[in-house]
NUVO-323641 format. One record per atom (N, C-alpha, C, O): residue in one letter; atom name; x, y, z; residue number from 1; chain. Coordinates in Angstrom, 3 decimals, decimal comma. Example, Ala and Ser with C-alpha at 12.3 -4.5 7.8 and 13.67 -1.06 7.14 Angstrom:
2
<site resn="A" name="N" x="13,190" y="-5,690" z="7,800" resi="1" chain="A"/>
<site resn="A" name="CA" x="12,300" y="-4,500" z="7,800" resi="1" chain="A"/>
<site resn="A" name="C" x="13,200" y="-3,300" z="7,800" resi="1" chain="A"/>
<site resn="A" name="O" x="14,236" y="-3,319" z="8,465" resi="1" chain="A"/>
<site resn="S" name="N" x="12,850" y="-2,250" z="7,080" resi="2" chain="A"/>
<site resn="S" name="CA" x="13,670" y="-1,060" z="7,140" resi="2" chain="A"/>
<site resn="S" name="C" x="12,900" y="0,030" z="7,870" resi="2" chain="A"/>
<site resn="S" name="O" x="13,409" y="1,138" z="8,039" resi="2" chain="A"/>
//
This chain:
60
<site resn="M" name="N" x="0,880" y="-1,237" z="-0,075" resi="1" chain="A"/>
<site resn="M" name="CA" x="-0,009" y="0,036" z="0,063" resi="1" chain="A"/>
<site resn="M" name="C" x="0,886" y="1,177" z="-0,076" resi="1" chain="A"/>
<site resn="M" name="O" x="0,715" y="1,984" z="-0,990" resi="1" chain="A"/>
<site resn="M" name="N" x="1,837" y="1,297" z="0,776" resi="2" chain="A"/>
<site resn="M" name="CA" x="2,898" y="2,521" z="1,054" resi="2" chain="A"/>
<site resn="M" name="C" x="3,643" y="2,498" z="-0,296" resi="2" chain="A"/>
<site resn="M" name="O" x="3,953" y="3,632" z="-0,662" resi="2" chain="A"/>
<site resn="S" name="N" x="3,989" y="1,565" z="-1,084" resi="3" chain="A"/>
<site resn="S" name="CA" x="4,681" y="1,572" z="-2,342" resi="3" chain="A"/>
<site resn="S" name="C" x="3,749" y="2,235" z="-3,240" resi="3" chain="A"/>
<site resn="S" name="O" x="4,165" y="3,216" z="-3,856" resi="3" chain="A"/>
<site resn="K" name="N" x="2,604" y="1,862" z="-3,399" resi="4" chain="A"/>
<site resn="K" name="CA" x="1,702" y="2,497" z="-4,426" resi="4" chain="A"/>
<site resn="K" name="C" x="1,580" y="4,072" z="-4,089" resi="4" chain="A"/>
<site resn="K" name="O" x="1,736" y="4,885" z="-5,000" resi="4" chain="A"/>
<site resn="F" name="N" x="1,363" y="4,398" z="-3,077" resi="5" chain="A"/>
<site resn="F" name="CA" x="1,260" y="5,829" z="-2,556" resi="5" chain="A"/>
<site resn="F" name="C" x="2,672" y="6,427" z="-2,921" resi="5" chain="A"/>
<site resn="F" name="O" x="2,629" y="7,502" z="-3,518" resi="5" chain="A"/>
<site resn="I" name="N" x="3,691" y="5,994" z="-2,705" resi="6" chain="A"/>
<site resn="I" name="CA" x="4,882" y="6,676" z="-3,176" resi="6" chain="A"/>
<site resn="I" name="C" x="5,018" y="6,794" z="-4,484" resi="6" chain="A"/>
<site resn="I" name="O" x="5,435" y="7,848" z="-4,965" resi="6" chain="A"/>
<site resn="M" name="N" x="4,684" y="5,719" z="-5,260" resi="7" chain="A"/>
<site resn="M" name="CA" x="4,602" y="5,571" z="-6,995" resi="7" chain="A"/>
<site resn="M" name="C" x="3,731" y="6,884" z="-7,415" resi="7" chain="A"/>
<site resn="M" name="O" x="4,012" y="7,707" z="-8,286" resi="7" chain="A"/>
<site resn="Y" name="N" x="2,571" y="6,850" z="-6,534" resi="8" chain="A"/>
<site resn="Y" name="CA" x="1,544" y="8,101" z="-7,067" resi="8" chain="A"/>
<site resn="Y" name="C" x="2,147" y="9,266" z="-7,041" resi="8" chain="A"/>
<site resn="Y" name="O" x="2,085" y="10,083" z="-7,960" resi="8" chain="A"/>
<site resn="L" name="N" x="2,865" y="9,443" z="-5,824" resi="9" chain="A"/>
<site resn="L" name="CA" x="3,513" y="10,876" z="-5,608" resi="9" chain="A"/>
<site resn="L" name="C" x="4,540" y="11,125" z="-6,457" resi="9" chain="A"/>
<site resn="L" name="O" x="4,911" y="12,282" z="-6,656" resi="9" chain="A"/>
<site resn="K" name="N" x="5,226" y="9,867" z="-7,167" resi="10" chain="A"/>
<site resn="K" name="CA" x="6,377" y="10,339" z="-7,869" resi="10" chain="A"/>
<site resn="K" name="C" x="5,964" y="10,566" z="-9,318" resi="10" chain="A"/>
<site resn="K" name="O" x="6,701" y="11,178" z="-10,091" resi="10" chain="A"/>
<site resn="D" name="N" x="4,745" y="10,056" z="-9,696" resi="11" chain="A"/>
<site resn="D" name="CA" x="3,987" y="10,008" z="-11,155" resi="11" chain="A"/>
<site resn="D" name="C" x="3,868" y="11,567" z="-11,486" resi="11" chain="A"/>
<site resn="D" name="O" x="3,254" y="12,323" z="-10,734" resi="11" chain="A"/>
<site resn="E" name="N" x="4,457" y="11,976" z="-12,590" resi="12" chain="A"/>
<site resn="E" name="CA" x="4,552" y="13,371" z="-12,881" resi="12" chain="A"/>
<site resn="E" name="C" x="3,466" y="13,626" z="-14,049" resi="12" chain="A"/>
<site resn="E" name="O" x="3,263" y="14,755" z="-14,494" resi="12" chain="A"/>
<site resn="E" name="N" x="2,782" y="12,469" z="-14,509" resi="13" chain="A"/>
<site resn="E" name="CA" x="1,899" y="12,700" z="-15,668" resi="13" chain="A"/>
<site resn="E" name="C" x="0,679" y="13,492" z="-15,280" resi="13" chain="A"/>
<site resn="E" name="O" x="0,144" y="13,232" z="-14,202" resi="13" chain="A"/>
<site resn="G" name="N" x="0,175" y="14,457" z="-16,077" resi="14" chain="A"/>
<site resn="G" name="CA" x="-0,946" y="15,333" z="-15,799" resi="14" chain="A"/>
<site resn="G" name="C" x="-0,697" y="16,347" z="-14,902" resi="14" chain="A"/>
<site resn="G" name="O" x="-1,672" y="17,054" z="-14,647" resi="14" chain="A"/>
<site resn="Q" name="N" x="0,351" y="16,616" z="-14,348" resi="15" chain="A"/>
<site resn="Q" name="CA" x="0,763" y="17,608" z="-13,648" resi="15" chain="A"/>
<site resn="Q" name="C" x="0,909" y="19,127" z="-14,182" resi="15" chain="A"/>
<site resn="Q" name="O" x="0,697" y="20,139" z="-13,512" resi="15" chain="A"/>
<site resn="T" name="N" x="1,298" y="19,070" z="-15,472" resi="16" chain="A"/>
<site resn="T" name="CA" x="1,792" y="20,237" z="-16,213" resi="16" chain="A"/>
<site resn="T" name="C" x="0,410" y="21,263" z="-16,240" resi="16" chain="A"/>
<site resn="T" name="O" x="0,520" y="22,462" z="-15,984" resi="16" chain="A"/>
<site resn="S" name="N" x="-0,777" y="20,687" z="-16,553" resi="17" chain="A"/>
<site resn="S" name="CA" x="-1,963" y="21,459" z="-16,830" resi="17" chain="A"/>
<site resn="S" name="C" x="-2,341" y="22,169" z="-15,358" resi="17" chain="A"/>
<site resn="S" name="O" x="-2,858" y="23,276" z="-15,207" resi="17" chain="A"/>
<site resn="T" name="N" x="-1,944" y="21,235" z="-14,333" resi="18" chain="A"/>
<site resn="T" name="CA" x="-2,209" y="21,830" z="-12,994" resi="18" chain="A"/>
<site resn="T" name="C" x="-1,463" y="22,902" z="-12,477" resi="18" chain="A"/>
<site resn="T" name="O" x="-1,889" y="23,827" z="-11,785" resi="18" chain="A"/>
<site resn="E" name="N" x="-0,122" y="22,672" z="-12,934" resi="19" chain="A"/>
<site resn="E" name="CA" x="0,881" y="23,678" z="-12,571" resi="19" chain="A"/>
<site resn="E" name="C" x="0,484" y="24,943" z="-13,409" resi="19" chain="A"/>
<site resn="E" name="O" x="0,499" y="26,016" z="-12,806" resi="19" chain="A"/>
<site resn="Y" name="N" x="0,161" y="24,935" z="-14,625" resi="20" chain="A"/>
<site resn="Y" name="CA" x="-0,273" y="26,224" z="-15,357" resi="20" chain="A"/>
<site resn="Y" name="C" x="-1,357" y="26,782" z="-14,738" resi="20" chain="A"/>
<site resn="Y" name="O" x="-1,342" y="28,008" z="-14,621" resi="20" chain="A"/>
<site resn="I" name="N" x="-2,285" y="26,178" z="-14,318" resi="21" chain="A"/>
<site resn="I" name="CA" x="-3,664" y="26,645" z="-13,858" resi="21" chain="A"/>
<site resn="I" name="C" x="-3,324" y="27,450" z="-12,564" resi="21" chain="A"/>
<site resn="I" name="O" x="-3,689" y="28,605" z="-12,348" resi="21" chain="A"/>
<site resn="L" name="N" x="-2,471" y="26,570" z="-11,628" resi="22" chain="A"/>
<site resn="L" name="CA" x="-1,845" y="27,398" z="-10,396" resi="22" chain="A"/>
<site resn="L" name="C" x="-1,183" y="28,703" z="-10,486" resi="22" chain="A"/>
<site resn="L" name="O" x="-1,372" y="29,660" z="-9,735" resi="22" chain="A"/>
<site resn="L" name="N" x="-0,301" y="28,631" z="-11,595" resi="23" chain="A"/>
<site resn="L" name="CA" x="0,707" y="29,860" z="-11,969" resi="23" chain="A"/>
<site resn="L" name="C" x="-0,338" y="30,940" z="-12,427" resi="23" chain="A"/>
<site resn="L" name="O" x="-0,297" y="32,084" z="-11,975" resi="23" chain="A"/>
<site resn="V" name="N" x="-1,255" y="30,541" z="-13,322" resi="24" chain="A"/>
<site resn="V" name="CA" x="-2,252" y="31,779" z="-13,754" resi="24" chain="A"/>
<site resn="V" name="C" x="-2,977" y="32,418" z="-12,477" resi="24" chain="A"/>
<site resn="V" name="O" x="-3,222" y="33,612" z="-12,300" resi="24" chain="A"/>
<site resn="A" name="N" x="-3,258" y="31,359" z="-11,645" resi="25" chain="A"/>
<site resn="A" name="CA" x="-4,160" y="31,856" z="-10,546" resi="25" chain="A"/>
<site resn="A" name="C" x="-3,424" y="32,874" z="-9,624" resi="25" chain="A"/>
<site resn="A" name="O" x="-4,009" y="33,847" z="-9,149" resi="25" chain="A"/>
<site resn="V" name="N" x="-1,872" y="32,546" z="-9,356" resi="26" chain="A"/>
<site resn="V" name="CA" x="-1,188" y="33,167" z="-8,610" resi="26" chain="A"/>
<site resn="V" name="C" x="-0,817" y="34,557" z="-9,451" resi="26" chain="A"/>
<site resn="V" name="O" x="-0,677" y="35,558" z="-8,748" resi="26" chain="A"/>
<site resn="V" name="N" x="-0,684" y="34,678" z="-10,558" resi="27" chain="A"/>
<site resn="V" name="CA" x="-0,508" y="35,881" z="-11,453" resi="27" chain="A"/>
<site resn="V" name="C" x="-1,664" y="36,792" z="-11,354" resi="27" chain="A"/>
<site resn="V" name="O" x="-1,585" y="38,012" z="-11,209" resi="27" chain="A"/>
<site resn="A" name="N" x="-2,723" y="36,108" z="-11,444" resi="28" chain="A"/>
<site resn="A" name="CA" x="-4,047" y="36,827" z="-11,531" resi="28" chain="A"/>
<site resn="A" name="C" x="-4,239" y="37,475" z="-10,035" resi="28" chain="A"/>
<site resn="A" name="O" x="-4,805" y="38,563" z="-9,935" resi="28" chain="A"/>
<site resn="A" name="N" x="-3,764" y="36,798" z="-8,898" resi="29" chain="A"/>
<site resn="A" name="CA" x="-4,150" y="37,172" z="-7,704" resi="29" chain="A"/>
<site resn="A" name="C" x="-3,114" y="38,484" z="-7,563" resi="29" chain="A"/>
<site resn="A" name="O" x="-3,509" y="39,597" z="-7,217" resi="29" chain="A"/>
<site resn="V" name="N" x="-1,921" y="38,209" z="-7,844" resi="30" chain="A"/>
<site resn="V" name="CA" x="-0,837" y="39,326" z="-7,694" resi="30" chain="A"/>
<site resn="V" name="C" x="-1,350" y="40,687" z="-8,697" resi="30" chain="A"/>
<site resn="V" name="O" x="-1,048" y="41,823" z="-8,331" resi="30" chain="A"/>
<site resn="I" name="N" x="-1,973" y="40,517" z="-9,703" resi="31" chain="A"/>
<site resn="I" name="CA" x="-2,543" y="41,730" z="-10,742" resi="31" chain="A"/>
<site resn="I" name="C" x="-3,655" y="42,451" z="-10,020" resi="31" chain="A"/>
<site resn="I" name="O" x="-3,820" y="43,664" z="-10,148" resi="31" chain="A"/>
<site resn="F" name="N" x="-4,402" y="41,702" z="-9,271" resi="32" chain="A"/>
<site resn="F" name="CA" x="-5,534" y="42,145" z="-8,449" resi="32" chain="A"/>
<site resn="F" name="C" x="-5,290" y="42,890" z="-7,390" resi="32" chain="A"/>
<site resn="F" name="O" x="-5,901" y="43,920" z="-7,103" resi="32" chain="A"/>
<site resn="K" name="N" x="-4,210" y="42,300" z="-6,652" resi="33" chain="A"/>
<site resn="K" name="CA" x="-3,775" y="42,848" z="-5,513" resi="33" chain="A"/>
<site resn="K" name="C" x="-3,057" y="44,345" z="-5,551" resi="33" chain="A"/>
<site resn="K" name="O" x="-3,083" y="45,191" z="-4,657" resi="33" chain="A"/>
<site resn="F" name="N" x="-2,423" y="44,423" z="-6,818" resi="34" chain="A"/>
<site resn="F" name="CA" x="-1,491" y="45,557" z="-7,138" resi="34" chain="A"/>
<site resn="F" name="C" x="-2,203" y="46,600" z="-8,076" resi="34" chain="A"/>
<site resn="F" name="O" x="-1,693" y="47,704" z="-8,268" resi="34" chain="A"/>
<site resn="R" name="N" x="-3,480" y="46,200" z="-8,700" resi="35" chain="A"/>
<site resn="R" name="CA" x="-4,107" y="46,720" z="-9,907" resi="35" chain="A"/>
<site resn="R" name="C" x="-4,047" y="48,328" z="-9,746" resi="35" chain="A"/>
<site resn="R" name="O" x="-3,849" y="49,008" z="-10,753" resi="35" chain="A"/>
<site resn="D" name="N" x="-4,199" y="48,869" z="-8,622" resi="36" chain="A"/>
<site resn="D" name="CA" x="-4,443" y="50,339" z="-8,356" resi="36" chain="A"/>
<site resn="D" name="C" x="-2,996" y="50,941" z="-8,760" resi="36" chain="A"/>
<site resn="D" name="O" x="-2,946" y="52,004" z="-9,379" resi="36" chain="A"/>
<site resn="I" name="N" x="-1,843" y="50,257" z="-8,408" resi="37" chain="A"/>
<site resn="I" name="CA" x="-0,703" y="50,835" z="-8,461" resi="37" chain="A"/>
<site resn="I" name="C" x="-0,200" y="50,559" z="-9,928" resi="37" chain="A"/>
<site resn="I" name="O" x="0,516" y="51,424" z="-10,433" resi="37" chain="A"/>
<site resn="L" name="N" x="-0,482" y="49,532" z="-10,594" resi="38" chain="A"/>
<site resn="L" name="CA" x="-0,350" y="49,326" z="-11,944" resi="38" chain="A"/>
<site resn="L" name="C" x="-1,071" y="50,384" z="-12,922" resi="38" chain="A"/>
<site resn="L" name="O" x="-0,566" y="51,053" z="-13,823" resi="38" chain="A"/>
<site resn="D" name="N" x="-2,428" y="50,333" z="-12,464" resi="39" chain="A"/>
<site resn="D" name="CA" x="-3,143" y="51,633" z="-13,297" resi="39" chain="A"/>
<site resn="D" name="C" x="-2,556" y="52,837" z="-13,145" resi="39" chain="A"/>
<site resn="D" name="O" x="-2,540" y="53,570" z="-14,135" resi="39" chain="A"/>
<site resn="D" name="N" x="-2,019" y="53,254" z="-12,037" resi="40" chain="A"/>
<site resn="D" name="CA" x="-1,303" y="54,669" z="-12,020" resi="40" chain="A"/>
<site resn="D" name="C" x="-0,188" y="54,608" z="-12,694" resi="40" chain="A"/>
<site resn="D" name="O" x="0,047" y="55,590" z="-13,398" resi="40" chain="A"/>
<site resn="K" name="N" x="0,701" y="53,611" z="-12,694" resi="41" chain="A"/>
<site resn="K" name="CA" x="2,076" y="53,727" z="-13,382" resi="41" chain="A"/>
<site resn="K" name="C" x="1,868" y="53,604" z="-14,930" resi="41" chain="A"/>
<site resn="K" name="O" x="2,616" y="54,231" z="-15,679" resi="41" chain="A"/>
<site resn="L" name="N" x="0,743" y="52,709" z="-15,489" resi="42" chain="A"/>
<site resn="L" name="CA" x="0,604" y="52,672" z="-16,723" resi="42" chain="A"/>
<site resn="L" name="C" x="-0,229" y="53,929" z="-17,541" resi="42" chain="A"/>
<site resn="L" name="O" x="-0,225" y="54,105" z="-18,760" resi="42" chain="A"/>
<site resn="T" name="N" x="-0,852" y="54,642" z="-16,647" resi="43" chain="A"/>
<site resn="T" name="CA" x="-1,592" y="55,697" z="-16,960" resi="43" chain="A"/>
<site resn="T" name="C" x="-0,663" y="56,846" z="-17,284" resi="43" chain="A"/>
<site resn="T" name="O" x="-0,805" y="57,574" z="-18,266" resi="43" chain="A"/>
<site resn="G" name="N" x="0,514" y="56,975" z="-16,180" resi="44" chain="A"/>
<site resn="G" name="CA" x="1,318" y="57,905" z="-16,330" resi="44" chain="A"/>
<site resn="G" name="C" x="2,295" y="57,765" z="-17,436" resi="44" chain="A"/>
<site resn="G" name="O" x="2,739" y="58,739" z="-18,044" resi="44" chain="A"/>
<site resn="L" name="N" x="2,649" y="56,442" z="-17,705" resi="45" chain="A"/>
<site resn="L" name="CA" x="3,535" y="56,045" z="-18,727" resi="45" chain="A"/>
<site resn="L" name="C" x="2,912" y="56,405" z="-20,281" resi="45" chain="A"/>
<site resn="L" name="O" x="3,634" y="56,840" z="-21,178" resi="45" chain="A"/>
<site resn="V" name="N" x="1,613" y="56,180" z="-20,427" resi="46" chain="A"/>
<site resn="V" name="CA" x="0,920" y="56,485" z="-21,555" resi="46" chain="A"/>
<site resn="V" name="C" x="0,738" y="57,967" z="-21,704" resi="46" chain="A"/>
<site resn="V" name="O" x="0,802" y="58,471" z="-22,825" resi="46" chain="A"/>
<site resn="E" name="N" x="0,514" y="58,691" z="-20,640" resi="47" chain="A"/>
<site resn="E" name="CA" x="0,367" y="60,004" z="-20,727" resi="47" chain="A"/>
<site resn="E" name="C" x="1,793" y="60,840" z="-21,024" resi="47" chain="A"/>
<site resn="E" name="O" x="1,896" y="61,972" z="-21,497" resi="47" chain="A"/>
<site resn="K" name="N" x="2,773" y="59,998" z="-20,633" resi="48" chain="A"/>
<site resn="K" name="CA" x="4,200" y="60,740" z="-20,883" resi="48" chain="A"/>
<site resn="K" name="C" x="4,446" y="60,366" z="-22,246" resi="48" chain="A"/>
<site resn="K" name="O" x="4,777" y="61,326" z="-22,941" resi="48" chain="A"/>
<site resn="V" name="N" x="4,372" y="59,045" z="-22,957" resi="49" chain="A"/>
<site resn="V" name="CA" x="4,502" y="58,921" z="-24,411" resi="49" chain="A"/>
<site resn="V" name="C" x="3,635" y="59,837" z="-25,204" resi="49" chain="A"/>
<site resn="V" name="O" x="4,181" y="60,462" z="-26,113" resi="49" chain="A"/>
<site resn="F" name="N" x="2,288" y="60,018" z="-24,976" resi="50" chain="A"/>
<site resn="F" name="CA" x="1,626" y="60,771" z="-25,785" resi="50" chain="A"/>
<site resn="F" name="C" x="1,948" y="62,168" z="-25,701" resi="50" chain="A"/>
<site resn="F" name="O" x="1,813" y="62,889" z="-26,690" resi="50" chain="A"/>
<site resn="G" name="N" x="2,389" y="62,637" z="-24,531" resi="51" chain="A"/>
<site resn="G" name="CA" x="2,696" y="64,053" z="-24,234" resi="51" chain="A"/>
<site resn="G" name="C" x="3,809" y="64,376" z="-25,198" resi="51" chain="A"/>
<site resn="G" name="O" x="3,811" y="65,345" z="-25,957" resi="51" chain="A"/>
<site resn="T" name="N" x="4,851" y="63,372" z="-25,079" resi="52" chain="A"/>
<site resn="T" name="CA" x="6,060" y="63,543" z="-25,854" resi="52" chain="A"/>
<site resn="T" name="C" x="5,659" y="63,873" z="-27,318" resi="52" chain="A"/>
<site resn="T" name="O" x="5,922" y="64,913" z="-27,923" resi="52" chain="A"/>
<site resn="A" name="N" x="4,862" y="62,621" z="-27,847" resi="53" chain="A"/>
<site resn="A" name="CA" x="4,452" y="62,578" z="-29,202" resi="53" chain="A"/>
<site resn="A" name="C" x="4,011" y="63,942" z="-29,636" resi="53" chain="A"/>
<site resn="A" name="O" x="4,542" y="64,580" z="-30,546" resi="53" chain="A"/>
<site resn="E" name="N" x="2,897" y="64,376" z="-28,838" resi="54" chain="A"/>
<site resn="E" name="CA" x="2,289" y="65,877" z="-29,146" resi="54" chain="A"/>
<site resn="E" name="C" x="3,412" y="66,822" z="-29,202" resi="54" chain="A"/>
<site resn="E" name="O" x="3,482" y="67,621" z="-30,136" resi="54" chain="A"/>
<site resn="S" name="N" x="4,302" y="66,790" z="-28,266" resi="55" chain="A"/>
<site resn="S" name="CA" x="5,273" y="67,986" z="-28,223" resi="55" chain="A"/>
<site resn="S" name="C" x="6,076" y="67,780" z="-29,626" resi="55" chain="A"/>
<site resn="S" name="O" x="6,198" y="68,774" z="-30,342" resi="55" chain="A"/>
<site resn="K" name="N" x="6,574" y="66,666" z="-30,011" resi="56" chain="A"/>
<site resn="K" name="CA" x="7,285" y="66,472" z="-31,157" resi="56" chain="A"/>
<site resn="K" name="C" x="6,553" y="66,819" z="-32,282" resi="56" chain="A"/>
<site resn="K" name="O" x="7,091" y="67,665" z="-32,997" resi="56" chain="A"/>
<site resn="L" name="N" x="5,471" y="66,397" z="-32,635" resi="57" chain="A"/>
<site resn="L" name="CA" x="4,424" y="66,715" z="-33,723" resi="57" chain="A"/>
<site resn="L" name="C" x="4,146" y="68,241" z="-33,636" resi="57" chain="A"/>
<site resn="L" name="O" x="4,008" y="68,806" z="-34,721" resi="57" chain="A"/>
<site resn="G" name="N" x="4,051" y="68,923" z="-32,618" resi="58" chain="A"/>
<site resn="G" name="CA" x="3,919" y="70,400" z="-32,554" resi="58" chain="A"/>
<site resn="G" name="C" x="5,132" y="71,175" z="-33,072" resi="58" chain="A"/>
<site resn="G" name="O" x="5,024" y="72,278" z="-33,607" resi="58" chain="A"/>
<site resn="D" name="N" x="6,288" y="70,539" z="-32,885" resi="59" chain="A"/>
<site resn="D" name="CA" x="7,582" y="71,146" z="-33,683" resi="59" chain="A"/>
<site resn="D" name="C" x="7,530" y="71,251" z="-35,019" resi="59" chain="A"/>
<site resn="D" name="O" x="8,218" y="72,109" z="-35,573" resi="59" chain="A"/>
<site resn="F" name="N" x="6,758" y="70,452" z="-35,709" resi="60" chain="A"/>
<site resn="F" name="CA" x="6,668" y="70,284" z="-37,221" resi="60" chain="A"/>
<site resn="F" name="C" x="6,191" y="71,484" z="-37,672" resi="60" chain="A"/>
<site resn="F" name="O" x="6,008" y="71,661" z="-38,876" resi="60" chain="A"/>
//
């Protein structure tokens, strides 16, 4: 009985999809946790890029 349990634990078949699901869940949890900070930083970055583009186009 114990040997079958150990063989079951060593069996790696089918673990890849479970690992990917857990990885996606962890990444989603981190994104939801820090979404306000990410939103502020991404908004600032986009505004900076478009502000620079507008100033360069205004020079023409």
